[in-house]
A tleap script that builds the chain and sets N, CA, C and O, in Angstrom:
source leaprc.protein.ff14SB
mol = sequence {
  NMET GLY TYR ARG ALA SER TRP VAL TRP SER
  SER LEU LEU GLU GLY LYS GLU PHE LEU ASN
  LYS THR LEU LEU TRP GLN VAL TRP ASN GLU
  GLU SER VAL ARG ILE TRP GLU ASP ARG TRP
  LEU VAL ASP CYS LYS GLU GLY ARG SER LEU
  ILE PRO GLU PRO ILE ALA SER SER MET PRO
  ILE ARG VAL VAL GLU LEU MET ASN LYS GLU
  GLU GLY SER TRP ASP LEU SER SER ILE GLU
  SER TRP LEU THR GLU GLU VAL LYS LYS ALA
  ILE LEU GLY VAL PRO LEU TYR ASN PHE ASP
  GLU ARG ASP LYS LEU VAL TRP PRO TYR THR
  GLN LEU CTHR
}
set mol.1.N position { 17.091 -15.609 -12.450 }
set mol.1.CA position { 16.432 -16.085 -13.671 }
set mol.1.C position { 17.216 -17.232 -14.299 }
set mol.1.O position { 16.620 -18.135 -14.884 }
set mol.2.N position { 18.528 -17.211 -14.188 }
set mol.2.CA position { 19.325 -18.295 -14.744 }
set mol.2.C position { 19.839 -17.868 -16.123 }
set mol.2.O position { 19.391 -16.885 -16.713 }
set mol.3.N position { 20.810 -18.666 -16.605 }
set mol.3.CA position { 21.490 -18.381 -17.846 }
set mol.3.C position { 20.609 -18.534 -19.048 }
set mol.3.O position { 20.596 -17.657 -19.911 }
set mol.4.N position { 19.876 -19.608 -19.138 }
set mol.4.CA position { 19.043 -19.852 -20.340 }
set mol.4.C position { 17.561 -20.059 -19.868 }
set mol.4.O position { 16.997 -21.133 -20.076 }
set mol.5.N position { 16.992 -19.110 -19.286 }
set mol.5.CA position { 15.655 -19.203 -18.804 }
set mol.5.C position { 14.676 -19.275 -19.988 }
set mol.5.O position { 14.865 -18.618 -21.012 }
set mol.6.N position { 13.634 -20.086 -19.817 }
set mol.6.CA position { 12.629 -20.274 -20.865 }
set mol.6.C position { 11.790 -18.963 -20.970 }
set mol.6.O position { 11.791 -18.124 -20.069 }
set mol.7.N position { 11.117 -18.845 -22.054 }
set mol.7.CA position { 10.231 -17.660 -22.297 }
set mol.7.C position { 9.156 -17.623 -21.195 }
set mol.7.O position { 8.822 -16.551 -20.690 }
set mol.8.N position { 8.623 -18.780 -20.829 }
set mol.8.CA position { 7.567 -18.833 -19.790 }
set mol.8.C position { 8.133 -18.342 -18.441 }
set mol.8.O position { 7.520 -17.493 -17.794 }
set mol.9.N position { 9.269 -18.858 -18.023 }
set mol.9.CA position { 9.858 -18.492 -16.799 }
set mol.9.C position { 10.200 -17.009 -16.754 }
set mol.9.O position { 9.950 -16.337 -15.753 }
set mol.10.N position { 10.785 -16.492 -17.863 }
set mol.10.CA position { 11.118 -15.065 -17.976 }
set mol.10.C position { 9.843 -14.212 -17.830 }
set mol.10.O position { 9.850 -13.186 -17.149 }
set mol.11.N position { 8.748 -14.652 -18.481 }
set mol.11.CA position { 7.492 -13.913 -18.433 }
set mol.11.C position { 6.943 -13.906 -17.012 }
set mol.11.O position { 6.448 -12.886 -16.533 }
set mol.12.N position { 7.033 -15.032 -16.354 }
set mol.12.CA position { 6.490 -15.078 -14.961 }
set mol.12.C position { 7.336 -14.126 -14.023 }
set mol.12.O position { 6.764 -13.482 -13.143 }
set mol.13.N position { 8.588 -14.047 -14.200 }
set mol.13.CA position { 9.419 -13.172 -13.420 }
set mol.13.C position { 9.085 -11.720 -13.686 }
set mol.13.O position { 9.002 -10.908 -12.765 }
set mol.14.N position { 8.895 -11.402 -14.961 }
set mol.14.CA position { 8.507 -10.036 -15.310 }
set mol.14.C position { 7.105 -9.655 -14.755 }
set mol.14.O position { 6.881 -8.526 -14.318 }
set mol.15.N position { 6.188 -10.624 -14.788 }
set mol.15.CA position { 4.888 -10.411 -14.234 }
set mol.15.C position { 4.928 -10.221 -12.727 }
set mol.15.O position { 4.168 -9.409 -12.198 }
set mol.16.N position { 5.776 -10.932 -12.029 }
set mol.16.CA position { 5.948 -10.746 -10.606 }
set mol.16.C position { 6.486 -9.381 -10.280 }
set mol.16.O position { 6.020 -8.740 -9.339 }
set mol.17.N position { 7.488 -8.909 -11.062 }
set mol.17.CA position { 8.004 -7.560 -10.852 }
set mol.17.C position { 6.974 -6.515 -11.061 }
set mol.17.O position { 6.888 -5.551 -10.301 }
set mol.18.N position { 6.180 -6.692 -12.092 }
set mol.18.CA position { 5.079 -5.733 -12.408 }
set mol.18.C position { 4.070 -5.705 -11.242 }
set mol.18.O position { 3.662 -4.625 -10.813 }
set mol.19.N position { 3.675 -6.851 -10.738 }
set mol.19.CA position { 2.736 -6.890 -9.608 }
set mol.19.C position { 3.308 -6.251 -8.351 }
set mol.19.O position { 2.606 -5.544 -7.629 }
set mol.20.N position { 4.593 -6.505 -8.094 }
set mol.20.CA position { 5.232 -5.855 -6.923 }
set mol.20.C position { 5.256 -4.351 -7.003 }
set mol.20.O position { 5.223 -3.674 -5.975 }
set mol.21.N position { 5.314 -3.811 -8.213 }
set mol.21.CA position { 5.294 -2.356 -8.405 }
set mol.21.C position { 3.876 -1.811 -8.436 }
set mol.21.O position { 3.686 -0.608 -8.258 }
set mol.22.N position { 2.875 -2.652 -8.656 }
set mol.22.CA position { 1.495 -2.173 -8.864 }
set mol.22.C position { 0.575 -2.403 -7.704 }
set mol.22.O position { -0.174 -1.497 -7.342 }
set mol.23.N position { 0.590 -3.599 -7.085 }
set mol.23.CA position { -0.283 -3.963 -6.007 }
set mol.23.C position { -0.152 -2.993 -4.813 }
set mol.23.O position { 0.928 -2.492 -4.500 }
set mol.24.N position { -1.258 -2.766 -4.192 }
set mol.24.CA position { -1.293 -1.902 -2.958 }
set mol.24.C position { -1.789 -2.719 -1.788 }
set mol.24.O position { -2.553 -3.671 -1.946 }
set mol.25.N position { -1.336 -2.325 -0.606 }
set mol.25.CA position { -1.864 -2.970 0.639 }
set mol.25.C position { -3.188 -2.319 0.995 }
set mol.25.O position { -3.323 -1.096 0.977 }
set mol.26.N position { -4.154 -3.149 1.315 }
set mol.26.CA position { -5.405 -2.703 1.878 }
set mol.26.C position { -5.235 -2.855 3.424 }
set mol.26.O position { -5.033 -3.945 3.960 }
set mol.27.N position { -5.332 -1.716 4.068 }
set mol.27.CA position { -5.073 -1.695 5.531 }
set mol.27.C position { -6.288 -2.131 6.329 }
set mol.27.O position { -7.371 -1.571 6.167 }
set mol.28.N position { -6.116 -3.131 7.194 }
set mol.28.CA position { -7.165 -3.586 8.056 }
set mol.28.C position { -6.649 -3.458 9.479 }
set mol.28.O position { -6.844 -2.412 10.098 }
set mol.29.N position { -6.001 -4.477 10.020 }
set mol.29.CA position { -5.596 -4.428 11.409 }
set mol.29.C position { -4.193 -5.009 11.601 }
set mol.29.O position { -3.494 -4.621 12.537 }
set mol.30.N position { -3.790 -5.890 10.772 }
set mol.30.CA position { -2.500 -6.550 10.985 }
set mol.30.C position { -1.369 -5.534 10.911 }
set mol.30.O position { -1.512 -4.466 10.317 }
set mol.31.N position { -0.267 -5.877 11.511 }
set mol.31.CA position { 0.884 -4.965 11.595 }
set mol.31.C position { 1.832 -5.192 10.443 }
set mol.31.O position { 3.031 -4.958 10.592 }
set mol.32.N position { 1.337 -5.650 9.272 }
set mol.32.CA position { 2.260 -5.958 8.192 }
set mol.32.C position { 2.598 -4.780 7.275 }
set mol.32.O position { 3.614 -4.843 6.583 }
set mol.33.N position { 1.789 -3.698 7.234 }
set mol.33.CA position { 2.006 -2.632 6.362 }
set mol.33.C position { 2.912 -1.596 6.996 }
set mol.33.O position { 2.641 -1.086 8.083 }
set mol.34.N position { 3.992 -1.297 6.296 }
set mol.34.CA position { 5.002 -0.320 6.819 }
set mol.34.C position { 4.673 1.067 6.182 }
set mol.34.O position { 4.385 1.148 4.988 }
set mol.35.N position { 4.717 2.110 6.968 }
set mol.35.CA position { 4.346 3.457 6.534 }
set mol.35.C position { 5.234 3.968 5.427 }
set mol.35.O position { 4.747 4.544 4.454 }
set mol.36.N position { 6.537 3.766 5.562 }
set mol.36.CA position { 7.471 4.439 4.672 }
set mol.36.C position { 7.933 3.564 3.525 }
set mol.36.O position { 8.519 4.077 2.571 }
set mol.37.N position { 7.698 2.287 3.580 }
set mol.37.CA position { 8.286 1.395 2.575 }
set mol.37.C position { 7.246 0.711 1.667 }
set mol.37.O position { 7.520 0.454 0.495 }
set mol.38.N position { 6.101 0.430 2.191 }
set mol.38.CA position { 5.089 -0.357 1.443 }
set mol.38.C position { 4.168 0.578 0.654 }
set mol.38.O position { 3.964 1.726 1.047 }
set mol.39.N position { 3.633 0.104 -0.417 }
set mol.39.CA position { 2.648 0.813 -1.216 }
set mol.39.C position { 1.261 0.582 -0.617 }
set mol.39.O position { 0.726 -0.525 -0.684 }
set mol.40.N position { 0.694 1.612 -0.043 }
set mol.40.CA position { -0.651 1.484 0.599 }
set mol.40.C position { -1.542 2.721 0.378 }
set mol.40.O position { -2.692 2.728 0.816 }
set mol.41.N position { -1.035 3.749 -0.284 }
set mol.41.CA position { -1.822 4.952 -0.503 }
set mol.41.C position { -2.269 5.051 -1.941 }
set mol.41.O position { -1.460 5.256 -2.846 }
set mol.42.N position { -3.548 4.905 -2.141 }
set mol.42.CA position { -4.188 4.916 -3.467 }
set mol.42.C position { -3.961 6.247 -4.200 }
set mol.42.O position { -3.664 6.267 -5.394 }
set mol.43.N position { -4.098 7.300 -3.502 }
set mol.43.CA position { -4.097 8.646 -4.072 }
set mol.43.C position { -2.692 9.293 -4.181 }
set mol.43.O position { -2.589 10.504 -4.376 }
set mol.44.N position { -1.622 8.495 -4.057 }
set mol.44.CA position { -0.289 9.057 -4.239 }
set mol.44.C position { 0.392 8.356 -5.372 }
set mol.44.O position { 0.208 7.161 -5.600 }
set mol.45.N position { 1.221 9.158 -6.109 }
set mol.45.CA position { 1.932 8.625 -7.318 }
set mol.45.C position { 2.686 7.371 -6.946 }
set mol.45.O position { 2.539 6.343 -7.608 }
set mol.46.N position { 3.469 7.433 -5.927 }
set mol.46.CA position { 4.346 6.287 -5.555 }
set mol.46.C position { 3.547 5.227 -4.760 }
set mol.46.O position { 4.041 4.114 -4.584 }
set mol.47.N position { 2.347 5.538 -4.285 }
set mol.47.CA position { 1.575 4.600 -3.487 }
set mol.47.C position { 2.017 4.572 -2.055 }
set mol.47.O position { 1.474 3.805 -1.260 }
set mol.48.N position { 2.963 5.361 -1.705 }
set mol.48.CA position { 3.425 5.356 -0.268 }
set mol.48.C position { 4.001 6.760 0.024 }
set mol.48.O position { 4.160 7.586 -0.874 }
set mol.49.N position { 4.295 6.985 1.269 }
set mol.49.CA position { 4.934 8.242 1.691 }
set mol.49.C position { 6.468 8.112 1.514 }
set mol.49.O position { 7.039 7.025 1.610 }
set mol.50.N position { 7.057 9.190 1.269 }
set mol.50.CA position { 8.532 9.171 1.130 }
set mol.50.C position { 9.203 9.048 2.499 }
set mol.50.O position { 8.722 9.579 3.500 }
set mol.51.N position { 10.272 8.366 2.507 }
set mol.51.CA position { 10.999 8.096 3.832 }
set mol.51.C position { 11.707 9.373 4.258 }
set mol.51.O position { 12.539 9.909 3.526 }
set mol.52.N position { 11.374 9.844 5.427 }
set mol.52.CA position { 12.039 11.031 5.910 }
set mol.52.C position { 13.475 10.699 6.340 }
set mol.52.O position { 13.724 9.591 6.816 }
set mol.53.N position { 14.404 11.614 6.186 }
set mol.53.CA position { 15.763 11.360 6.609 }
set mol.53.C position { 16.126 12.311 7.716 }
set mol.53.O position { 15.847 13.502 7.575 }
set mol.54.N position { 16.704 11.898 8.767 }
set mol.54.CA position { 16.810 10.560 9.136 }
set mol.54.C position { 15.571 10.076 9.866 }
set mol.54.O position { 14.801 10.897 10.364 }
set mol.55.N position { 15.356 8.786 9.944 }
set mol.55.CA position { 14.205 8.240 10.683 }
set mol.55.C position { 14.563 8.112 12.084 }
set mol.55.O position { 15.491 7.371 12.409 }
set mol.56.N position { 13.852 8.826 13.002 }
set mol.56.CA position { 14.110 8.724 14.441 }
set mol.56.C position { 13.613 7.368 14.951 }
set mol.56.O position { 12.658 6.800 14.422 }
set mol.57.N position { 14.266 6.880 15.959 }
set mol.57.CA position { 13.861 5.604 16.519 }
set mol.57.C position { 12.466 5.656 17.197 }
set mol.57.O position { 11.840 4.625 17.444 }
set mol.58.N position { 12.005 6.902 17.489 }
set mol.58.CA position { 10.712 7.038 18.131 }
set mol.58.C position { 9.545 7.120 17.115 }
set mol.58.O position { 8.370 7.052 17.476 }
set mol.59.N position { 9.942 7.274 15.787 }
set mol.59.CA position { 8.871 7.396 14.741 }
set mol.59.C position { 8.114 6.076 14.558 }
set mol.59.O position { 8.699 4.996 14.649 }
set mol.60.N position { 6.831 6.176 14.304 }
set mol.60.CA position { 6.065 4.977 13.976 }
set mol.60.C position { 6.615 4.339 12.705 }
set mol.60.O position { 7.063 5.032 11.791 }
set mol.61.N position { 6.576 3.028 12.662 }
set mol.61.CA position { 7.060 2.258 11.494 }
set mol.61.C position { 5.885 1.637 10.739 }
set mol.61.O position { 5.857 1.612 9.509 }
set mol.62.N position { 4.948 1.153 11.486 }
set mol.62.CA position { 3.808 0.435 10.914 }
set mol.62.C position { 2.544 1.301 10.829 }
set mol.62.O position { 2.310 2.134 11.704 }
set mol.63.N position { 1.735 1.113 9.792 }
set mol.63.CA position { 0.553 1.900 9.584 }
set mol.63.C position { -0.395 1.779 10.820 }
set mol.63.O position { -1.049 2.737 11.232 }
set mol.64.N position { -0.423 0.578 11.363 }
set mol.64.CA position { -1.371 0.389 12.534 }
set mol.64.C position { -1.051 1.369 13.700 }
set mol.64.O position { -1.929 1.661 14.512 }
set mol.65.N position { 0.149 1.852 13.777 }
set mol.65.CA position { 0.550 2.808 14.820 }
set mol.65.C position { -0.106 4.227 14.612 }
set mol.65.O position { -0.104 5.074 15.506 }
set mol.66.N position { -0.642 4.419 13.423 }
set mol.66.CA position { -1.262 5.678 13.097 }
set mol.66.C position { -2.772 5.643 13.322 }
set mol.66.O position { -3.449 6.660 13.170 }
set mol.67.N position { -3.302 4.466 13.687 }
set mol.67.CA position { -4.740 4.273 13.840 }
set mol.67.C position { -5.209 4.534 15.263 }
set mol.67.O position { -4.609 4.035 16.215 }
set mol.68.N position { -6.268 5.304 15.416 }
set mol.68.CA position { -6.960 5.418 16.726 }
set mol.68.C position { -8.154 4.429 16.600 }
set mol.68.O position { -9.213 4.798 16.093 }
set mol.69.N position { -7.972 3.194 17.058 }
set mol.69.CA position { -9.011 2.158 16.882 }
set mol.69.C position { -10.269 2.446 17.648 }
set mol.69.O position { -11.366 2.109 17.203 }
set mol.70.N position { -10.117 3.093 18.844 }
set mol.70.CA position { -11.308 3.377 19.628 }
set mol.70.C position { -12.233 4.326 18.908 }
set mol.70.O position { -13.453 4.165 18.945 }
set mol.71.N position { -11.654 5.321 18.248 }
set mol.71.CA position { -12.454 6.304 17.523 }
set mol.71.C position { -12.709 6.011 16.070 }
set mol.71.O position { -13.545 6.645 15.427 }
set mol.72.N position { -11.957 5.011 15.543 }
set mol.72.CA position { -12.070 4.618 14.130 }
set mol.72.C position { -11.547 5.732 13.227 }
set mol.72.O position { -12.133 6.024 12.184 }
set mol.73.N position { -10.417 6.362 13.647 }
set mol.73.CA position { -9.888 7.485 12.892 }
set mol.73.C position { -8.342 7.434 12.827 }
set mol.73.O position { -7.707 6.623 13.502 }
set mol.74.N position { -7.770 8.301 12.016 }
set mol.74.CA position { -6.334 8.407 11.889 }
set mol.74.C position { -5.797 9.443 12.849 }
set mol.74.O position { -6.412 10.484 13.079 }
set mol.75.N position { -4.645 9.143 13.403 }
set mol.75.CA position { -3.884 10.065 14.277 }
set mol.75.C position { -2.506 10.272 13.636 }
set mol.75.O position { -1.618 9.435 13.802 }
set mol.76.N position { -2.322 11.370 12.912 }
set mol.76.CA position { -1.111 11.646 12.220 }
set mol.76.C position { -0.166 12.560 12.967 }
set mol.76.O position { 0.832 13.007 12.400 }
set mol.77.N position { -0.452 12.848 14.221 }
set mol.77.CA position { 0.312 13.855 14.989 }
set mol.77.C position { 1.773 13.440 15.093 }
set mol.77.O position { 2.642 14.312 15.096 }
set mol.78.N position { 2.080 12.161 15.179 }
set mol.78.CA position { 3.478 11.717 15.360 }
set mol.78.C position { 4.340 11.841 14.061 }
set mol.78.O position { 5.568 11.812 14.145 }
set mol.79.N position { 3.723 11.974 12.903 }
set mol.79.CA position { 4.479 12.047 11.660 }
set mol.79.C position { 4.086 13.231 10.782 }
set mol.79.O position { 4.603 13.385 9.675 }
set mol.80.N position { 3.184 14.056 11.267 }
set mol.80.CA position { 2.654 15.122 10.439 }
set mol.80.C position { 3.694 16.060 9.854 }
set mol.80.O position { 3.539 16.553 8.737 }
set mol.81.N position { 4.753 16.303 10.610 }
set mol.81.CA position { 5.795 17.259 10.124 }
set mol.81.C position { 6.593 16.694 8.930 }
set mol.81.O position { 7.277 17.440 8.230 }
set mol.82.N position { 6.499 15.389 8.710 }
set mol.82.CA position { 7.202 14.777 7.583 }
set mol.82.C position { 6.313 14.570 6.364 }
set mol.82.O position { 6.789 14.107 5.327 }
set mol.83.N position { 5.065 14.896 6.467 }
set mol.83.CA position { 4.134 14.596 5.380 }
set mol.83.C position { 3.876 15.811 4.491 }
set mol.83.O position { 3.786 16.940 4.973 }
set mol.84.N position { 3.761 15.566 3.210 }
set mol.84.CA position { 3.331 16.581 2.306 }
set mol.84.C position { 1.817 16.686 2.412 }
set mol.84.O position { 1.192 15.777 2.959 }
set mol.85.N position { 1.194 17.760 1.910 }
set mol.85.CA position { -0.309 17.852 1.951 }
set mol.85.C position { -0.888 16.715 1.113 }
set mol.85.O position { -1.927 16.177 1.495 }
set mol.86.N position { -0.285 16.319 0.003 }
set mol.86.CA position { -0.774 15.243 -0.831 }
set mol.86.C position { -0.819 13.934 -0.071 }
set mol.86.O position { -1.802 13.197 -0.147 }
set mol.87.N position { 0.242 13.644 0.660 }
set mol.87.CA position { 0.326 12.346 1.388 }
set mol.87.C position { -0.634 12.404 2.577 }
set mol.87.O position { -1.339 11.429 2.836 }
set mol.88.N position { -0.679 13.519 3.304 }
set mol.88.CA position { -1.638 13.642 4.430 }
set mol.88.C position { -3.088 13.394 3.984 }
set mol.88.O position { -3.844 12.669 4.631 }
set mol.89.N position { -3.448 14.032 2.842 }
set mol.89.CA position { -4.766 13.874 2.337 }
set mol.89.C position { -5.032 12.434 1.923 }
set mol.89.O position { -6.121 11.905 2.148 }
set mol.90.N position { -4.020 11.797 1.310 }
set mol.90.CA position { -4.149 10.381 0.868 }
set mol.90.C position { -4.347 9.429 2.106 }
set mol.90.O position { -5.155 8.501 2.072 }
set mol.91.N position { -3.590 9.702 3.163 }
set mol.91.CA position { -3.768 8.855 4.387 }
set mol.91.C position { -5.162 9.028 4.956 }
set mol.91.O position { -5.852 8.049 5.239 }
set mol.92.N position { -5.575 10.276 5.124 }
set mol.92.CA position { -6.880 10.535 5.693 }
set mol.92.C position { -7.991 9.976 4.833 }
set mol.92.O position { -9.098 9.760 5.325 }
set mol.93.N position { -7.719 9.731 3.534 }
set mol.93.CA position { -8.735 9.198 2.640 }
set mol.93.C position { -8.794 7.666 2.652 }
set mol.93.O position { -9.688 7.082 2.039 }
set mol.94.N position { -7.859 7.014 3.336 }
set mol.94.CA position { -7.875 5.581 3.447 }
set mol.94.C position { -8.906 5.191 4.463 }
set mol.94.O position { -8.811 5.599 5.620 }
set mol.95.N position { -9.890 4.415 4.074 }
set mol.95.CA position { -10.959 4.011 5.031 }
set mol.95.C position { -10.412 3.032 6.029 }
set mol.95.O position { -9.562 2.197 5.721 }
set mol.96.N position { -10.923 3.157 7.242 }
set mol.96.CA position { -10.539 2.165 8.304 }
set mol.96.C position { -11.640 1.127 8.399 }
set mol.96.O position { -12.804 1.460 8.622 }
set mol.97.N position { -11.270 -0.124 8.232 }
set mol.97.CA position { -12.185 -1.247 8.155 }
set mol.97.C position { -12.332 -1.961 9.493 }
set mol.97.O position { -11.913 -1.453 10.533 }
set mol.98.N position { -12.915 -3.113 9.450 }
set mol.98.CA position { -13.041 -3.988 10.564 }
set mol.98.C position { -11.630 -4.368 11.069 }
set mol.98.O position { -10.851 -4.947 10.312 }
set mol.99.N position { -11.306 -4.065 12.283 }
set mol.99.CA position { -9.964 -4.245 12.781 }
set mol.99.C position { -9.607 -5.768 13.065 }
set mol.99.O position { -8.502 -6.083 13.508 }
set mol.100.N position { -10.564 -6.660 12.796 }
set mol.100.CA position { -10.283 -8.036 13.024 }
set mol.100.C position { -9.740 -8.760 11.774 }
set mol.100.O position { -9.321 -9.914 11.853 }
set mol.101.N position { -9.755 -8.076 10.637 }
set mol.101.CA position { -9.221 -8.649 9.382 }
set mol.101.C position { -7.737 -8.392 9.252 }
set mol.101.O position { -7.206 -7.477 9.881 }
set mol.102.N position { -7.059 -9.197 8.439 }
set mol.102.CA position { -5.627 -9.046 8.157 }
set mol.102.C position { -5.488 -8.097 6.939 }
set mol.102.O position { -6.379 -7.995 6.095 }
set mol.103.N position { -4.363 -7.432 6.896 }
set mol.103.CA position { -4.018 -6.616 5.695 }
set mol.103.C position { -3.869 -7.535 4.563 }
set mol.103.O position { -3.495 -8.694 4.742 }
set mol.104.N position { -4.167 -7.028 3.320 }
set mol.104.CA position { -3.988 -7.838 2.159 }
set mol.104.C position { -3.608 -7.010 0.953 }
set mol.104.O position { -3.936 -5.827 0.868 }
set mol.105.N position { -2.903 -7.648 0.009 }
set mol.105.CA position { -2.508 -6.979 -1.200 }
set mol.105.C position { -3.675 -7.011 -2.186 }
set mol.105.O position { -4.310 -8.049 -2.371 }
set mol.106.N position { -3.955 -5.858 -2.822 }
set mol.106.CA position { -5.117 -5.723 -3.736 }
set mol.106.C position { -4.711 -5.063 -5.024 }
set mol.106.O position { -3.712 -4.345 -5.056 }
set mol.107.N position { -5.447 -5.280 -6.078 }
set mol.107.CA position { -5.307 -4.586 -7.317 }
set mol.107.C position { -5.803 -3.203 -7.171 }
set mol.107.O position { -6.972 -3.043 -6.819 }
set mol.108.N position { -5.023 -2.160 -7.411 }
set mol.108.CA position { -5.453 -0.783 -7.095 }
set mol.108.C position { -6.514 -0.246 -8.048 }
set mol.108.O position { -7.093 0.801 -7.761 }
set mol.109.N position { -6.797 -0.908 -9.164 }
set mol.109.CA position { -7.764 -0.364 -10.108 }
set mol.109.C position { -9.150 -0.971 -9.971 }
set mol.109.O position { -10.009 -0.857 -10.845 }
set mol.110.N position { -9.329 -1.654 -8.774 }
set mol.110.CA position { -10.632 -2.236 -8.490 }
set mol.110.C position { -11.106 -1.557 -7.191 }
set mol.110.O position { -10.288 -1.273 -6.315 }
set mol.111.N position { -12.372 -1.303 -7.061 }
set mol.111.CA position { -12.873 -0.691 -5.881 }
set mol.111.C position { -12.566 -1.548 -4.689 }
set mol.111.O position { -12.863 -2.743 -4.679 }
set mol.112.N position { -11.945 -0.916 -3.634 }
set mol.112.CA position { -11.544 -1.659 -2.415 }
set mol.112.C position { -12.794 -1.937 -1.598 }
set mol.112.O position { -13.645 -1.064 -1.427 }
set mol.113.N position { -12.896 -3.140 -1.104 }
set mol.113.CA position { -14.004 -3.527 -0.246 }
set mol.113.C position { -13.507 -3.997 1.115 }
set mol.113.O position { -14.310 -4.364 1.973 }
savepdb mol mol.pdb
quit
């Protein structure tokens, strides 16, 4: 921010921090959304699943790894033992869209399209 940041600059930085804490990823097909770190679950308080300790090297990292694209469904078998019922329900409630689109950040208080 700097030593003597203007009111406008300070406000912009605070707005950016607020958006980073509020925006959610809308999952489409791109491999940009991370299961354990990114906010992508609408129906969870934190917007994401909690990071299991320790994370095994064989565990999926990206949300796209949980998708069964042929059936258009979720496959949580590889991480199910680390999920609470709340998180599992939230993941299964995330609609799977056209797999040709890129993931995008969205305002969570607007209906996702």
